Structures are given as C-alpha cells and as structure tokens.
C-alpha positions as CSV (number, residue, x, y, z in Angstrom):
1,M,12.2,2.1,23.8
2,R,13.9,4.4,21.4
3,I,12.9,3.7,17.9
4,C,14.6,5.1,15.0
5,Y,13.1,4.5,11.2
6,L,15.2,5.0,7.7
7,A,12.1,5.7,5.6
8,D,10.0,8.1,3.6
9,A,8.7,10.6,6.2
10,E,5.9,11.6,3.4
11,S,4.7,8.3,3.2
12,I,1.2,7.4,4.9
13,H,2.7,4.1,5.7
14,T,5.3,5.5,7.5
15,Q,3.5,8.1,9.4
16,R,1.0,5.3,10.4
17,W,3.9,3.2,11.9
18,T,5.5,6.0,13.8
19,K,2.1,7.3,15.3
20,F,0.9,4.0,16.9
21,F,4.7,3.8,18.5
22,V,4.4,7.3,19.9
23,K,0.9,6.7,21.2
24,K,2.2,3.5,23.1
25,G,4.8,5.8,24.7
26,H,8.2,5.2,22.7
27,E,10.7,7.7,21.6
28,V,10.2,7.8,17.7
29,H,12.4,9.1,15.3
30,I,12.5,9.2,11.4
31,I,15.6,9.8,9.3
32,S,14.3,10.5,5.8
33,S,15.4,12.5,2.5
34,K,11.7,13.9,2.5
35,P,11.1,16.1,5.3
36,F,7.4,15.9,6.8
37,A,6.5,17.2,10.2
38,I,4.6,14.3,12.6
39,K,3.2,15.3,15.6
40,D,5.6,13.9,18.8
41,V,8.2,12.2,16.2
42,Y,11.6,13.7,15.8
43,V,12.2,14.0,11.9
44,H,15.9,14.2,10.7
45,Q,16.6,14.9,6.9
46,V,19.6,13.8,5.1
47,P,19.9,14.8,1.5
48,K,18.1,13.6,-1.4
49,I,19.8,11.1,-4.2
50,G,20.5,12.2,-7.5
51,K,22.2,10.5,-10.2
52,N,25.7,10.9,-8.9
53,P,27.2,8.4,-6.7
54,M,28.6,10.6,-4.4
55,D,25.0,11.6,-3.1
56,F,24.6,8.1,-2.1
57,L,28.2,7.9,-0.2
58,F,27.2,11.6,1.3
59,G,23.7,9.9,2.3
60,I,25.6,7.0,4.3
61,F,27.8,9.2,6.0
62,C,24.7,11.8,7.3
63,V,23.0,8.4,8.1
64,R,25.9,7.0,10.1
65,R,26.4,10.5,12.0
66,L,22.7,10.7,13.1
67,V,22.0,7.1,14.0
68,N,25.2,7.3,16.3
69,M,24.0,10.6,17.9
70,I,20.2,9.3,18.1
71,K,21.7,5.6,19.8
72,P,18.3,4.1,18.8
73,D,17.5,0.7,20.8
74,I,15.8,-0.4,17.3
75,L,16.9,1.0,14.0
76,H,14.1,0.2,11.5
77,A,14.7,0.5,8.0
78,H,11.7,0.9,5.7
79,Y,12.1,-0.4,1.6
80,V,15.2,-1.9,0.6
81,V,16.2,0.4,-1.9
82,K,18.0,3.3,-0.2
83,Y,16.6,3.3,3.1
84,G,17.5,-0.5,3.5
85,W,20.9,0.2,1.9
86,W,21.6,2.9,4.2
87,G,20.5,1.0,7.4
88,A,22.6,-1.6,6.1
89,L,25.9,0.6,5.4
90,S,25.5,2.3,8.7
91,N,26.7,-1.2,10.5
92,Y,24.2,-0.3,13.2
93,H,22.6,-3.5,15.3
94,P,19.9,-4.4,16.0
95,L,18.5,-3.8,12.5
96,I,15.2,-4.4,11.0
97,L,14.4,-4.1,7.4
98,T,10.8,-4.0,6.2
99,V,10.5,-4.7,2.5
100,W,7.4,-3.2,0.8
101,G,7.4,-5.5,-2.4
102,S,8.3,-3.0,-5.3
103,D,11.8,-2.6,-3.7
104,L,12.0,-6.2,-4.5
105,L,10.0,-6.6,-7.6
106,G,10.8,-3.3,-9.2
107,E,12.7,-2.8,-12.5
108,L,15.6,-1.4,-10.6
109,H,16.6,-4.8,-9.9
110,R,17.8,-5.3,-13.6
111,L,20.9,-3.5,-12.5
112,K,23.5,-5.3,-11.0
113,I,24.5,-3.3,-8.3
114,V,21.0,-2.7,-7.0
115,K,20.6,-6.5,-6.8
116,I,23.9,-6.7,-4.8
117,L,23.2,-4.0,-2.3
118,T,19.9,-5.3,-2.0
119,K,21.1,-8.8,-1.0
120,F,23.8,-7.3,1.2
121,S,21.3,-5.2,3.2
122,I,19.2,-8.4,3.6
123,K,21.7,-10.5,4.9
124,K,23.1,-7.7,7.2
125,A,19.9,-7.4,8.9
126,D,18.8,-9.0,12.1
127,L,15.2,-9.3,11.2
128,V,13.4,-8.7,7.7
129,T,9.5,-8.4,7.7
130,Y,7.3,-8.6,4.6
131,D,3.5,-8.4,3.9
132,G,3.2,-10.2,1.0
133,Y,2.9,-14.5,0.9
134,H,4.7,-14.7,-2.3
135,L,7.7,-12.3,-1.4
136,K,8.8,-15.1,1.4
137,S,10.6,-17.3,-1.4
138,I,12.3,-14.6,-2.9
139,L,13.5,-13.2,0.6
140,R,14.4,-17.0,1.8
141,H,16.8,-17.1,-1.3
142,L,18.5,-13.4,-0.8
143,S,18.6,-13.9,2.9
144,G,19.8,-17.6,3.2
145,N,18.0,-17.6,6.5
146,E,14.6,-18.4,7.0
147,N,14.4,-18.0,10.5
148,K,15.1,-14.2,10.5
149,L,12.1,-13.7,8.2
150,K,8.6,-12.5,9.9
151,M,5.3,-11.4,8.0
152,V,4.0,-8.5,9.5
153,F,0.9,-6.8,7.6
154,F,0.7,-3.1,7.5
155,G,-2.8,-3.7,8.5
156,V,-6.0,-1.6,8.0
157,D,-7.0,0.9,10.6
158,V,-10.5,-0.8,10.7
159,D,-11.6,2.0,13.3
160,L,-11.3,4.7,10.5
161,F,-12.2,2.1,7.4
162,K,-15.7,0.5,8.1
163,P,-19.2,0.7,7.0
164,A,-20.8,3.8,7.2
165,P,-24.1,5.5,5.9
166,R,-23.8,7.3,2.3
167,D,-22.7,11.0,2.9
168,E,-25.7,12.3,0.8
169,D,-24.5,15.8,0.6
170,L,-21.3,14.4,-0.7
171,A,-22.7,12.4,-3.4
172,K,-25.0,15.0,-4.6
173,S,-21.9,17.8,-4.9
174,L,-20.5,14.7,-7.1
175,G,-23.5,14.2,-9.1
176,I,-23.7,10.7,-8.6
177,S,-26.8,10.4,-6.1
178,K,-29.1,7.1,-6.6
179,C,-26.1,6.1,-9.3
180,P,-24.6,2.9,-8.8
181,V,-20.8,3.7,-8.3
182,V,-17.4,1.9,-8.8
183,I,-14.2,3.3,-7.4
184,S,-10.7,2.9,-8.5
185,L,-7.8,4.3,-6.0
186,R,-4.4,3.2,-7.5
187,S,-2.2,5.7,-9.1
188,L,-2.6,6.7,-12.6
189,K,0.6,4.8,-13.7
190,P,1.3,2.1,-16.2
191,I,2.1,-0.5,-13.6
192,Y,-1.8,0.0,-12.1
193,G,-3.3,-0.7,-15.5
194,V,-6.3,2.0,-15.1
195,E,-6.6,1.9,-19.0
196,S,-8.1,-1.5,-18.4
197,L,-10.8,0.0,-16.4
198,V,-11.5,2.8,-18.4
199,R,-11.7,0.6,-21.5
200,A,-14.1,-1.5,-19.7
201,I,-16.6,1.3,-18.9
202,P,-18.6,1.2,-22.2
203,L,-19.2,-2.4,-21.8
204,V,-20.7,-1.6,-18.4
205,L,-22.6,1.3,-19.5
206,K,-24.3,-0.9,-22.3
207,Y,-26.3,-2.9,-19.2
208,I,-25.9,0.0,-16.7
209,P,-26.4,3.3,-18.3
210,D,-26.3,5.3,-15.2
211,A,-23.0,4.0,-13.6
212,K,-20.7,6.4,-12.4
213,F,-16.8,6.2,-12.1
214,L,-14.8,7.5,-9.4
215,I,-11.1,7.4,-10.3
216,F,-8.6,8.5,-7.7
217,G,-4.8,9.1,-7.8
218,K,-2.2,11.0,-10.3
219,G,0.4,9.7,-12.4
220,E,2.0,10.2,-15.4
221,Q,-0.9,8.1,-17.6
222,E,-3.6,10.8,-16.5
223,S,-3.8,12.9,-19.6
224,M,-3.7,10.0,-21.6
225,L,-6.6,8.3,-19.4
226,R,-8.6,11.7,-19.9
227,K,-8.2,11.6,-23.5
228,L,-9.2,8.2,-23.8
229,V,-12.4,9.0,-21.6
230,R,-13.3,11.8,-24.3
231,S,-12.3,9.3,-27.4
232,L,-14.8,6.9,-25.9
233,G,-17.6,9.1,-25.1
234,I,-18.1,8.3,-21.5
235,E,-17.1,11.5,-20.1
236,K,-20.2,11.9,-17.9
237,S,-19.8,8.8,-16.4
238,V,-16.2,9.4,-15.2
239,L,-14.9,11.6,-12.1
240,F,-11.1,12.0,-12.1
241,M,-11.0,12.5,-8.3
242,G,-7.1,13.1,-7.9
243,I,-5.4,12.9,-4.9
244,V,-7.6,12.7,-1.4
245,P,-6.1,12.7,2.2
246,N,-6.4,9.4,3.6
247,E,-8.5,10.2,6.7
248,L,-11.3,11.3,4.1
249,M,-11.1,8.3,1.8
250,P,-13.8,6.5,3.8
251,K,-16.2,8.6,3.1
252,Y,-15.6,8.0,-0.5
253,L,-15.6,4.5,-0.2
254,N,-18.9,4.4,1.6
255,L,-20.4,6.1,-1.3
256,A,-19.5,3.5,-3.7
257,D,-20.9,0.0,-4.5
258,V,-17.8,-2.0,-6.2
259,Y,-14.3,-1.4,-5.8
260,V,-11.8,-2.5,-8.8
261,S,-8.3,-2.8,-8.9
262,T,-6.6,-3.4,-12.3
263,A,-3.0,-3.4,-11.2
264,L,-0.4,-5.6,-13.5
265,S,1.6,-6.3,-10.5
266,D,1.3,-5.7,-6.7
267,A,3.3,-7.1,-3.7
268,G,1.1,-8.2,-0.8
269,L,-2.8,-7.2,-0.9
270,A,-2.8,-3.3,-1.8
271,A,-3.6,-1.3,1.0
272,S,-6.3,0.5,-1.1
273,T,-7.9,-2.9,-1.7
274,A,-7.6,-3.7,1.9
275,E,-9.4,-0.2,2.8
276,A,-12.2,-1.2,0.5
277,M,-12.6,-4.7,1.9
278,A,-12.6,-3.1,5.5
279,C,-15.2,-0.7,4.6
280,A,-17.5,-3.8,3.2
281,L,-17.2,-3.3,-0.3
282,P,-17.0,-6.1,-2.8
283,V,-13.7,-6.1,-4.7
284,V,-12.8,-6.9,-8.5
285,V,-9.3,-7.4,-8.6
286,T,-6.4,-8.8,-11.2
287,D,-4.9,-12.0,-10.8
288,F,-1.4,-11.0,-9.3
289,G,0.5,-11.2,-6.3
290,D,-1.5,-12.2,-3.2
291,N,-4.9,-11.3,-4.6
292,R,-5.9,-14.9,-4.5
293,H,-4.9,-15.6,-0.7
294,W,-7.4,-12.6,0.1
295,V,-9.9,-12.9,-2.5
296,K,-11.7,-16.3,-3.3
297,D,-13.5,-15.7,-6.8
298,G,-17.2,-15.7,-6.4
299,E,-17.0,-16.1,-2.5
300,N,-15.9,-12.6,-1.6
301,G,-15.1,-10.7,-4.8
302,F,-13.9,-11.8,-8.5
303,V,-10.3,-12.4,-9.6
304,V,-10.0,-11.4,-13.2
305,P,-7.2,-11.9,-15.7
306,I,-4.7,-8.8,-16.2
307,N,-5.8,-6.4,-19.0
308,S,-9.1,-8.5,-19.6
309,H,-11.5,-5.6,-19.6
310,A,-14.2,-7.5,-21.5
311,M,-14.3,-9.9,-18.2
312,L,-13.8,-6.9,-15.8
313,A,-16.7,-5.3,-17.1
314,D,-18.8,-8.6,-16.9
315,R,-17.9,-8.8,-13.4
316,I,-18.7,-5.2,-12.4
317,V,-22.2,-5.7,-14.1
318,N,-22.8,-8.6,-12.3
319,L,-22.1,-7.1,-8.9
320,L,-23.7,-3.8,-9.8
321,S,-27.2,-6.0,-10.5
322,D,-27.2,-7.9,-7.6
323,D,-27.6,-6.3,-4.4
324,R,-27.7,-9.5,-2.4
325,L,-24.6,-10.8,-3.7
326,R,-22.9,-7.3,-3.5
327,K,-24.0,-7.3,0.5
328,K,-22.7,-11.0,1.1
329,F,-19.1,-10.5,-0.7
330,G,-18.8,-6.9,1.2
331,E,-19.8,-8.6,4.7
332,K,-17.1,-11.3,4.1
333,N,-14.6,-8.9,3.4
334,R,-15.1,-6.7,6.4
335,Q,-15.0,-9.9,8.4
336,I,-11.6,-11.0,6.6
337,I,-9.6,-7.6,7.3
338,S,-10.8,-7.2,11.0
339,M,-9.5,-10.8,11.7
340,K,-6.7,-11.1,9.3
341,N,-5.1,-7.4,8.3
342,N,-6.0,-5.3,11.4
343,Y,-3.5,-2.3,11.7
344,Y,-3.8,-2.3,15.5
345,R,-3.0,-6.3,15.9
346,E,-0.3,-6.2,13.5
347,M,1.6,-3.3,15.3
348,E,1.1,-5.1,18.6
349,K,2.6,-7.7,17.1
350,M,5.8,-5.5,16.2
351,E,6.0,-4.0,19.3
352,I,6.2,-7.4,20.7
353,I,9.0,-8.4,18.0
354,Y,11.0,-4.8,19.2
355,K,10.9,-5.9,22.9
356,M,12.4,-9.4,21.7
357,I,15.2,-8.2,20.0
358,Y,15.9,-5.1,22.2
359,E,16.1,-7.7,24.9
360,R,18.3,-10.0,22.9
361,F,20.9,-7.4,21.9
362,K,20.5,-5.6,25.5
363,K,22.3,-8.6,26.9
C-alpha cells in the first residue's frame, strides 16, 4: 500500500510508525511542517503555522495539493490539532485520525474555533484510533459513532527496551557507581510536575543519603528547577541530563533502580513510563489518566496523588530499601508491557486495519 502520514516528522513516535511500515514493504510518505530525513520515507514539507490565519489556510492548500499528487491508499493524520484539521479539510478518503491525548486535553481547547475544528475532524475521519482508556468517552461524545473508534497503543519496542546489565563505565562517568539511582524522563514543563520530584529529594536523602537522581529532558522550568536544587542544597545528588537519543535511553534506564513520573496530566500511559516498565523497573507514578490501568498500587509499582512530594518520597524510600520488592515489581512490569503494549504487535494490528479499510474503499 501507499501510506501517507500527516504528522510531525521530527517526533520519535512518527518515526517509529513510519519505519515499521517501510520495513513491511509499504511505500510511506509524510507531509509535515517540520522536515526531518527518515530513511526510505518520502518527506514533504508544508509551511509552519504562525499566528496569521492565512498561514493555516495556505497550509490547507499545500496539503490538498500534495495529497492529490501522492494519491495514497491510506491518509493517516497524527495529532488532531493542525494535522488532523488538515486531513479533514483535504476531503480525502480513506482518512484515519490518531489522537495523542494532549490534542484533546490541552489548553487550546478552551478556544471555540479549536473545539469546532476538532469535532469536525473526528466526524470526518473514517476511523479514529487512540491509546488511552479514558479518551474513549471523549471521542464517543465528539464522534457520535463508537463503531469507528479503535484502541491502538503506540507500543514499546521491547527488543530495544529490555533489562540489561548495568553499564559500569557509564555509571562511573556519571559518578553514580554503587549508588541507588532514581530516574525521571519527563520534560521540564509545568504539566509534568518535576518540581514535586525535586522537593521530594531531601526527604529521600534523610534515609538514603547516597541516592542519586537523574533528571532528563528540557523545558521552560529547567532554570527554576536548577535554582530549586541549589536552594535545597542537593546539587551533589541531582544530575540534569538534558535530552538523550531514544536509542540510547535503555542504557540509562538500566542504570536506575526506580523510575518516577510526576505528571499532572497524561493521556494514556506515558511512553517513558512504558519504556521503564519494559526495562523491568519498578515505577512510582501520579494518579492521573490511565496510570491505574497499568500500575496496580502495591503490585507492580506505586500510585501517588499529584503534587504530594512527601508521599512520593516515602514510596521511593520504600523501593530503594527493598531489593526483593523492586525485583518483583520490575518483573511484573516487563511482563505487562511485553504482553499488552508491545510495539510490534500494535503495529501489526494497525497493518490489519489499514488492509481492511483499503479493501473497503477500493470497492
């Protein structure tokens, strides 16, 4: 088949979807406002949208022209805002729309025009996929047709993200050899609540003074978080790691003893949480979104209230103090992701869906 994605080519999620279908022998195109070279994928650029409404209208013209030139068997828009709108306004079928969560739950949806365009796009799509349990009720309301909704997880590459021996050279280079390690992979933005983790660190250090905290990601709160670390006097215990290529992340996850996500909002299970679970890490996550579907409190991790850094610290200490509990939780997490959130299985499911829709429209 010839598959055309309307999506952000720079996104690791877009790259993983497209690479799978290229390997399966399909002809894959991406129409994106962010050009990014992907091996064996045809990437077509459209203008970035500024504040001028004419930018968006010109984008519609460009997308329609490109789609009619490519003539895909499947047009698949990822992320409702902008790409989903463009897909719906292209008036091309079959159109599949994949919502990511933040495109339905974000602050943009306070604007009436955003609500109108989003509802229009969901109704216009021939199929809508989602990867968060609690998104279904929202989509059912917006679409008015539950039959065209399908849950497909983005999935974890369980061949890449898997338990592996600790890289002692890497640990030594970071100064964390023989130290208990806690890892956070969420962006340094207000929505991900990393401040709560930082405020929990002094409480953890009271009981486990040699613990180290690896904080990955970038964002507008980085400067504030660095200042907070200094003000709390915990500089020696915290390493800000910035952004690391996804293919290198398993090495860092396998250095860690505990993974933490302090997000204030999530759609489905966060990709980083799923990747940590695939590496057999015990997790401590906030009580939001789909986290309780994947993490049973006290069975394969801990679920804590949002912004409760005291309880967060207590659960981290609990795990760092109990080798058997960490191993038990970690083994369960690996099994859960391998069985229920496996990238290869989910993409194979998507390929079957593509073929079914292709055959339906070919008639």
